[in-house]
C-alpha positions in Angstrom: -26.4 27.4 -20.4 -26.3 23.7 -19.3 -28.3 24.1 -16.3 -30.7 26.5 -18.5 -31.1 23.4 -20.8 -32.1 20.9 -17.9 -34.6 23.3 -16.4 -36.2 23.4 -20.0 -36.4 19.8 -20.2 -37.7 19.3 -16.6 -40.5 21.7 -17.7 -41.6 20.1 -21.0 -41.4 16.8 -19.0 -43.7 17.9 -16.6 -45.7 21.0 -17.9 -48.1 19.6 -20.7 -49.0 23.3 -21.5 -45.1 24.0 -22.8 -45.2 24.2 -26.1 -41.8 25.8 -27.3 -38.1 26.5 -25.6 -38.9 30.2 -26.4 -42.2 30.4 -24.6 -40.5 28.7 -21.4 -37.5 31.0 -21.2 -39.6 34.1 -22.0 -42.8 33.8 -20.4 -42.7 31.1 -17.5 -42.3 32.8 -14.3 -41.0 29.6 -12.7 -37.9 29.7 -14.6 -37.4 33.7 -14.6 -37.5 33.0 -10.7 -35.1 30.3 -10.5 -32.8 32.0 -12.8 -32.6 35.2 -10.9 -32.4 33.5 -7.3 -29.2 32.1 -8.6 -27.8 35.4 -9.0 -29.2 36.8 -5.7 -27.8 33.7 -4.0 -24.5 34.4 -5.6 -24.5 38.1 -4.3 -25.8 36.8 -0.9 -22.9 34.5 -0.4 -20.4 36.9 -1.3 -21.5 39.8 1.2 -23.5 41.9 -1.2 -26.8 41.3 1.1 -28.5 44.4 0.5 -28.1 44.1 -3.4 -29.2 40.3 -3.2 -32.5 41.3 -1.4 -33.2 43.9 -4.1 -32.8 41.3 -6.8 -35.3 38.9 -4.9 -37.9 41.8 -4.3 -37.6 42.7 -7.8 -38.4 39.2 -9.1 -41.2 38.8 -6.5 -42.9 41.9 -8.2 -42.0 40.3 -11.8 -43.1 36.9 -11.0 -45.4 36.6 -8.1 -42.6 34.2 -6.5 -40.5 35.1 -3.5 -37.2 33.0 -2.8 -34.9 34.5 -0.1 -31.5 34.9 -1.2 -30.1 32.8 1.2 -32.2 29.6 0.5 -30.4 26.7 -1.1 -32.1 25.2 -4.3 -31.1 22.1 -6.4 -30.9 21.6 -9.7 -34.3 21.3 -12.2 -36.8 23.1 -9.8 -40.0 23.4 -11.6 -42.5 25.8 -10.2 -45.7 25.6 -12.0 -47.5 28.8 -12.4 -45.8 29.9 -9.4 -47.7 32.7 -7.9 -48.0 33.1 -4.2 -44.5 30.4 -3.9 -43.0 31.7 -1.0 -39.3 30.1 -0.1 -38.0 31.2 3.2 -34.4 32.0 4.3 -33.2 28.8 5.6 -35.1 26.3 3.3 -33.5 23.8 1.4 -34.8 22.3 -1.6 -33.4 18.9 -3.4 -33.2 18.2 -7.2 -36.1 17.4 -9.6 -38.2 19.0 -7.2 -41.9 20.0 -8.4 -43.8 23.1 -6.8 -47.1 24.2 -7.6 -48.9 27.6 -7.0 -49.3 29.1 -3.5 -46.9 26.6 -1.9 -45.1 28.1 1.5 -41.7 26.5 2.7 -41.7 28.7 5.6 -41.2 29.2 9.6 -43.4 28.9 12.6 -42.1 32.2 14.0 -40.6 30.4 17.3 -37.1 29.2 16.3 -33.8 30.7 15.5 -31.0 29.4 13.2 -32.4 26.7 11.0 -36.3 27.9 10.7 -37.5 26.5 7.5 -37.9 23.1 5.8 -35.3 20.9 3.8 -37.0 19.0 1.1 -35.6 16.2 -0.8 -34.9 14.9 -4.2 -37.6 14.1 -6.5 -40.7 15.7 -4.4 -43.8 16.7 -5.4 -45.6 19.7 -3.5 -49.3 20.2 -4.5 -51.0 23.6 -5.1 -51.6 25.7 -1.6 -49.7 23.4 0.4 -47.7 24.9 3.4 -44.4 23.1 4.8 -43.6 24.9 8.0 -40.6 24.8 10.3 -37.3 22.6 10.2 -38.5 19.7 9.1 -37.7 17.3 6.6 -39.4 16.0 3.4 -38.0 12.5 2.4 -36.9 11.7 -1.1 -39.6 10.6 -3.6 -42.5 11.9 -1.2 -45.5 14.2 -2.4 -47.6 16.6 -0.1 -51.0 16.8 -1.4 -52.6 20.1 -2.4 -54.0 22.2 0.6 -52.0 20.2 3.1 -50.3 21.7 6.1 -46.9 19.8 7.2 -45.6 20.4 10.4 -43.7 17.1 11.1 -41.1 15.5 9.1 -42.4 13.3 6.2 -40.5 10.1 5.4 -39.0 9.1 1.9 -41.7 7.6 -0.6 -44.6 8.9 1.7 -47.7 10.9 0.8 -49.0 13.3 3.0 -52.4 14.9 3.0 -54.7 16.8 5.5 -54.5 19.7 8.2 -52.3 19.1 10.3 -50.7 16.7 7.1 -50.7 13.1 7.8 -49.1 10.3 6.2 -51.6 8.6 3.9 -49.5 6.0 2.2 -45.9 4.8 2.4 -44.7 2.6 -0.8 -42.1 0.1 -0.5 -40.6 0.5 -3.8 -38.9 4.0 -4.9 -41.7 5.6 -6.8 -41.4 8.8 -9.3 -44.0 10.9 -7.9 -42.6 13.9 -9.1 -43.9 13.0 -12.7 -46.9 11.7 -11.1 -48.8 15.3 -11.1 -52.3 13.7 -9.8 -52.7 15.7 -6.5 -56.3 14.7 -5.6 -56.6 11.2 -5.9 -55.5 10.6 -2.2 -57.7 10.2 1.0 -57.3 11.7 4.3 -56.8 9.1 6.8 -58.7 11.0 9.4 -61.7 11.5 7.1 -61.6 7.5 6.6 -61.6 7.0 10.3 -64.7 9.1 10.4 -66.5 7.3 7.8 -65.8 4.1 9.7 -67.1 5.6 12.9 -70.3 6.4 11.0 -70.7 3.3 9.5 -70.3 1.6 12.9 -73.1 3.9 14.5 -75.3 3.3 11.8 -74.9 -0.6 12.7 -75.4 -0.2 16.4 -78.6 2.0 15.5 -80.0 -0.8 13.4 -79.3 -3.4 16.2 -81.0 -1.2 18.8 -84.1 -0.5 16.6 -84.6 -4.1 16.0 -84.1 -5.1 19.4 -86.9 -2.5 20.6 -89.0 -4.1 17.9 
């Protein structure tokens, strides 16, 4: 019950739509998925692998969230909305992580052994983001909506774009997981293209003046 109380408190802190404890426990797919995963993970660890997969697949049908029974999940994981979330077999998720709908913690299809990402503590992963391969995402980092992360992301960083690039690293620790703004970040590639366009316009102006 202690873990459930922590989970409920985490949802209330991070989801402004959460109205009551009863609503959270009975209706929120993220809470159902995490609680059922605990059972599936226990069964997997004790050798009941078929039964563990049965629990996880039934959970996917009920919640739209697929978490492999072998995946390791920390405390107070918040899965907002949750539809389309996929967490692979060797994925590891730290404490106080916030995941939005459509997120994939998957493999690239080329590795054996550790094939899925390791997510640190206090990480935010925006809607539709893909984190692929045995990479590490550092504590307090966030991955913007729609980003595709294929390389390690350091702590306290913001990653955006396809493939994901580091847009910002703060020198001090920041509580990104409670800062749910996923869109006020800029792609560094886009910024570079804007700068190049400005330089080209300036060169055109110079050439036009010379021709006159």
